[in-house]
C-alpha positions in Angstrom: 13.2 102.8 71.3 11.7 103.4 68.7 7.8 103.4 68.2 5.6 102.3 65.8 2.2 103.2 64.1 -0.5 100.4 64.6 -0.8 100.0 60.6 3.1 99.3 60.0 2.5 96.9 63.0 -0.2 95.3 61.0 1.8 94.7 58.1 4.8 93.8 59.5 4.0 90.6 61.1 1.2 90.0 58.5 3.9 89.6 56.2 4.9 86.2 57.6 1.8 84.8 56.8 3.6 81.6 55.6 2.1 79.0 53.4 -1.2 77.2 54.5 -1.4 73.8 55.9 -3.4 71.2 58.1 -2.7 71.7 61.5 -2.9 68.4 62.9 -2.3 66.8 66.1 1.3 67.6 67.7 1.8 63.8 68.5 0.0 61.6 66.2 0.3 59.4 62.9 -0.9 62.4 61.7 -3.1 60.5 59.6 -6.2 62.6 59.0 -5.7 66.2 60.0 -8.3 67.0 63.8 -7.4 69.3 66.7 -5.4 67.9 68.9 -7.4 65.2 71.2 -7.4 64.0 74.3 -8.8 60.5 75.6 -12.9 60.7 76.1 -14.1 62.4 79.1 -11.1 65.1 79.2 -10.0 68.4 77.7 -7.1 70.8 78.1 -8.8 73.7 79.5 -10.3 76.6 77.2 -9.8 74.1 74.3 -12.1 76.1 72.1 -9.2 79.1 72.7 -5.8 78.0 74.3 -5.4 75.4 72.2 -6.5 77.5 68.7 -3.3 79.8 69.6 -1.0 77.7 70.8 -1.3 75.5 68.2 -1.8 77.5 65.1 1.0 80.0 66.4 3.3 77.2 67.1 2.7 75.2 64.0 2.3 78.8 61.7 5.3 80.3 62.5 7.2 77.2 63.1 7.0 77.4 58.9 8.0 80.5 59.1 10.7 79.8 55.6 13.2 81.2 53.1 15.9 80.0 50.3 17.2 81.0 47.5 18.2 84.7 46.2 16.8 86.7 48.7 15.5 90.7 47.8 17.7 93.5 47.8 15.8 95.6 51.5 16.9 99.1 53.1 20.6 99.3 54.2 21.0 100.3 57.5 24.1 99.9 60.0 24.7 98.5 63.5 26.0 102.4 64.4 23.0 103.7 63.3 19.2 101.7 65.0 16.8 101.2 62.4 13.3 102.8 63.1 10.8 100.0 63.3 9.2 101.6 60.0 13.0 100.5 58.8 12.8 97.1 59.7 9.5 96.2 59.2 9.9 97.6 55.5 13.1 95.2 55.5 11.1 92.1 57.0 7.9 92.5 54.1 10.4 93.1 51.3 11.5 89.4 52.4 8.6 88.0 53.9 6.9 89.0 50.5 9.4 87.5 48.2 9.3 84.4 50.8 5.4 83.9 49.4 7.5 82.5 46.2 9.7 80.0 48.2 8.7 76.4 48.9 12.1 75.8 51.5 10.8 73.4 53.9 10.4 71.2 50.6 13.6 71.7 49.7 15.3 69.8 52.9 15.2 66.3 54.6 15.4 66.5 58.0 14.0 64.5 61.6 11.7 65.9 63.4 10.3 65.0 67.8 7.8 65.7 69.6 6.3 65.4 72.9 4.2 66.6 74.9 3.9 66.1 78.3 0.7 66.8 81.4 0.9 67.0 85.0 -1.3 67.1 88.1 -1.5 70.4 90.1 1.5 68.5 92.8 3.6 68.2 89.6 2.9 64.1 89.0 3.3 63.5 85.4 0.2 61.5 83.9 0.8 61.7 80.4 3.4 61.5 78.0 3.1 60.9 74.2 6.2 61.2 72.4 6.7 60.7 68.6 9.5 60.4 66.0 9.6 62.0 62.3 11.1 61.5 58.8 10.2 64.9 57.3 10.6 64.7 53.0 8.9 66.3 49.7 6.3 64.9 48.0 5.8 66.9 44.3 6.9 70.2 45.9 5.1 69.4 49.8 6.5 68.9 52.8 5.5 65.5 54.2 5.9 64.1 57.4 6.2 60.3 58.0 5.6 58.6 61.5 8.5 56.1 62.6 8.3 55.9 66.6 5.9 56.1 69.1 7.3 57.0 72.7 10.2 55.5 71.9 9.0 52.0 70.3 8.8 50.9 66.7 5.7 51.0 65.0 3.5 48.0 64.6 2.3 46.3 61.4 -0.7 48.2 61.5 0.5 51.9 62.3 2.9 51.4 59.5 0.6 49.9 57.2 -1.1 52.9 58.4 1.5 55.2 57.9 2.5 53.6 54.5 -1.4 54.2 52.7 -0.8 57.3 53.8 1.9 58.1 51.8 0.5 56.4 49.0 -2.3 58.7 49.5 -0.4 61.9 49.2 1.5 60.8 46.4 -1.6 59.7 44.5 -2.8 63.4 44.7 -5.5 63.1 47.7 -5.2 66.0 50.1 -6.4 65.3 54.2 -9.7 66.2 54.6 -10.0 69.0 57.4 -12.3 69.6 60.4 -15.2 71.4 61.0 -13.0 72.4 64.4 -10.0 72.6 62.2 -12.0 75.3 59.9 -13.5 77.2 62.5 -10.3 77.6 64.8 -8.2 79.1 61.9 -10.6 81.6 61.4 -10.8 82.5 64.9 -7.1 82.9 64.6 -5.9 84.9 61.8 -4.0 87.5 61.4 -6.3 90.4 60.6 -5.7 94.2 61.1 -7.7 93.9 63.9 -6.0 91.6 65.9 -3.2 93.0 65.0 -4.3 96.7 66.0 -4.0 95.2 69.7 -0.6 95.5 70.0 2.0 98.2 70.2 6.2 97.1 68.9 9.1 99.1 69.5 12.9 97.7 68.9 15.0 97.8 72.4 18.5 97.0 71.0 20.3 94.2 69.8 21.0 90.8 71.3 23.1 87.7 69.7 21.3 84.9 68.6 23.7 81.9 67.7 26.6 83.7 66.9 24.5 86.4 64.8 23.7 89.8 65.6 19.7 90.4 65.7 17.7 93.5 66.6 15.2 93.1 69.3 11.8 93.4 68.6 9.2 93.8 72.1 5.3 93.9 71.3 2.2 94.5 74.3 -1.3 95.1 74.5 -2.4 98.5 73.2 -4.6 98.5 76.5 -6.0 97.0 79.4 -9.7 97.3 77.8 -8.9 95.8 74.7 -12.8 93.9 72.6 -13.6 91.0 73.7 -15.9 88.9 71.2 -14.9 85.4 72.6 -12.8 83.3 74.7 -10.3 84.1 71.8 -9.7 87.6 72.9 -9.9 87.3 76.2 -6.4 85.3 75.7 -5.2 87.5 72.5 -5.7 90.4 74.4 -3.0 89.6 77.0 -0.3 87.8 75.0 3.4 90.3 75.0 6.5 89.0 74.0 9.7 89.7 71.8 10.8 88.8 68.1 14.1 89.2 67.0 15.2 89.7 63.8 18.4 88.7 62.0 20.4 91.8 61.4 22.1 90.7 58.3 18.9 88.4 56.8 16.1 90.3 58.1 14.9 86.8 59.1 13.3 85.5 62.2 15.6 84.2 65.1 13.6 84.0 67.5 10.0 84.5 69.1 8.9 84.3 72.6 5.6 85.0 73.8 4.2 85.0 77.4 0.6 85.8 79.0 0.6 89.0 81.1 -2.0 87.8 83.3 -4.2 84.9 84.4 -7.5 84.5 81.9 -10.6 82.9 83.5 -13.4 81.2 81.1 -16.8 81.4 80.9 -16.2 83.2 84.5 -13.9 81.0 85.8 -16.0 78.5 85.5 -14.6 76.0 83.0 -10.8 76.9 84.0 -8.7 79.7 84.6 -5.3 79.9 82.4 -2.5 81.1 84.9 0.3 80.8 82.6 1.6 80.1 79.0 4.7 80.7 77.2 5.8 79.9 74.0 9.8 80.1 72.6 10.0 79.0 68.8 13.7 79.4 67.5 15.4 79.7 63.7 18.6 78.5 62.6 20.5 79.5 59.2 21.1 75.8 58.3 23.1 77.2 55.3 23.2 80.5 53.4 19.9 82.3 52.9 17.8 79.1 54.0 16.7 79.2 57.7 14.2 76.8 58.8 12.6 76.5 62.5 14.8 73.9 65.0 13.0 74.1 68.3 9.3 75.4 69.4 8.5 75.1 73.4 5.7 76.0 74.9 4.2 75.6 78.7 0.6 76.6 80.0 -1.3 75.7 83.4 -4.1 76.5 85.5 -7.3 75.4 86.7 -9.6 72.6 84.3 -13.1 72.7 86.0 -12.0 71.6 89.7 -8.4 70.0 88.7 -5.2 71.9 88.7 -2.4 70.5 85.1 0.3 71.9 83.7 0.8 70.7 79.9 4.3 70.9 78.1 4.7 70.3 74.3 8.3 70.3 72.8 9.7 69.6 69.1 12.9 69.8 67.6 14.5 69.6 64.6 18.0 68.3 63.3 19.3 66.7 60.8 18.7 69.1 57.7 20.1 68.1 54.0 19.0 69.9 50.8 17.4 67.1 48.6 16.1 69.5 46.0 17.9 72.7 44.8 16.7 76.5 46.0 13.5 78.5 43.4 14.9 80.7 41.7 
C-alpha cells in the first residue's frame, strides 16, 4: 500500500475540477437554477450543509469527462504497482488536458432521475421522477424535460420547456440564486478541504471488464477543524476511487459517512447514514461519461426520522460532434 503527502493528494483531487455549471434541482423542469426545494414548511435535515455536499459532489463529479487524443502520462505496469505520486501525476496530466475538452456536449443521451423520501418506518412518502433528453446547444450540454412522473408533459410544461430552450439558443444564461452561490463557495475543493484526507493505493480491481487501481481516502484525524455544518460532514467522510489503469480515468467513486453527524447540537437533526456511488463508462475510445449516480441518506429532522434516496441513470449515448483536437 502506498501513502501520500497532503500536497500530492490535493493536486490529484483538485485536478478533477470540471467546467462550472449551475446546480439545479435534480428532478425539476430546470426553468431556473435553484437548490433542491421541498414543499413549503418542510426541508431535509441539515439542508444547508448536507444537501450542499450531495448535490455539489454528485453534479460536479458527474460531469468529469474527457475526449479526443489524450496526453501520454508516466508509464507503469500491472506487475509493479505505481506509487501514489505516479498515479496522481498520471491523473492530473489527463485532467489538465480535459480542461480543453467538452465531451458531454459532443453527445446526445437520455437521462432518468428519481427522488424518493421515506418515513422512519420505511413507508414511501413521496416520489418524483423525470426523463430528459440531453443534446448540445452552441457547444454546451442542454437538458430538455420530456416526461414527469411517468406522464408526458402538460401543454403548460411543454411550453415552458420550449421557452427555456429558446432563451438558451438566444444566448441567455439562467439566473443563479444567492443560496446556490453561497453553497458553491462552501464546497469548493480548496487546499484546506482536501488536506483533511489521507490517500493510499490498496490494489487492483475489475470495473466493467477493465482493470482499475483502487485508492482509499479517510479523514486524517478525528480532531479536524470545524467552522460550519459543511465541515462537520466533510470531516467524517471516507471513500474509495477506482482509476482506470489504461486511461487513468475515474471509473467509479464511492464515499460514505464514518459516523453520525449532529446538526446544531442535535436540535435541528442528526445525519446517521449518507453514501454515494458514481459510475463512469468508456462510451467510445477516449470518451468517458457518467452513467449512474446513486446516493442515500437517513437521519432525524427535528422529531421525524427520514430516509432520502436519489438516483440518475444515463444511456443511449450518440456522438453528434467530432472530438476536440
